[in-house]
C-alpha positions, 0 to 999 in steps of 0.5 A: 263364216268365221269359226266364232260366228258359227259356234254362236249360231245354233248348228244342228247335226245332220242326224237331227235334220234326218229325224225331223224329215222322217217325222214329217214322213210319218205325219204324211202316213208313210208306211216305209221310210228309207234313209240313205247316207253315202260318203264318197271321198273320191268325189268329196261328197256326202249325200243324205236321202230320205225317201218315203211312200207317204201322201206326197205333196202337190205342186203348190206345197212343194213350191212353198216347202222351203219357206220357213214361214210355211207349214202344214202343221199347227205350229207357226213355222216349218223350219225343218226343210229350210234349215237343212237347205240352209246348212247344205247351201252354206257348205257349198251343197244343195237340197232337192225335193221330189214329190207328188200326191200319192207317190211319196217324197224324196229329200236329198241333201248333198254336201262337199265332205271336206267343207269346213261348214258342213254340219257334223253327221251326229248320231245316226244310231240314236236317231234310228233308235228314236224312230223305231222306239217311237214309231214301231208301225212304219218300216225303216230302211237305213243304208250307209255306203262308204267306199265298197262298204255297205251297211243296211238295216231293214226293220221289215226283216227284223219284225219278220224274225221277231214273230210276235215280239214288238220291235220297240220292246226294251230287249229288242231295242237294246239288241238293235242299239248294239248292232248299230254301235258296231255297224254305223260308221259314218 
């Protein structure tokens, strides 16, 4: 793909794909959503995982979920997973999905870090804030790993420390924003 052609296409950053998948998890009644981003420069690898404990998918749904014309929602197409799969494949990576009814879902996308066609990661801090602000009930776990560095944010721990203060109150969200600005590096 040439640079001119790429710039003419709509290229979403990975944080928007992650937001879409997490929203799917919420619609599937997930109570816990884990987002893991691993950057391994020695292996030339970027790995993105979104794991949930939602309803999961049966075999038929799982076989059709990458079809852009298939959706379980009330809209005409389901483009989230197919677009992420396309982004991974265009950069030499791949997308896998593991799911079973009552067991939740794991979406994993891998990308060669150095590939020029790998989408930008985008703003994971803003994605996390959007999820927490808009959906205070489920628990979110965010982890990023790069080299020996690990950053982990677990809203269960935050909620426990907050007592009766809602996690999506403006003061708490501002404190989370500052923490993420300092800690989110990938």
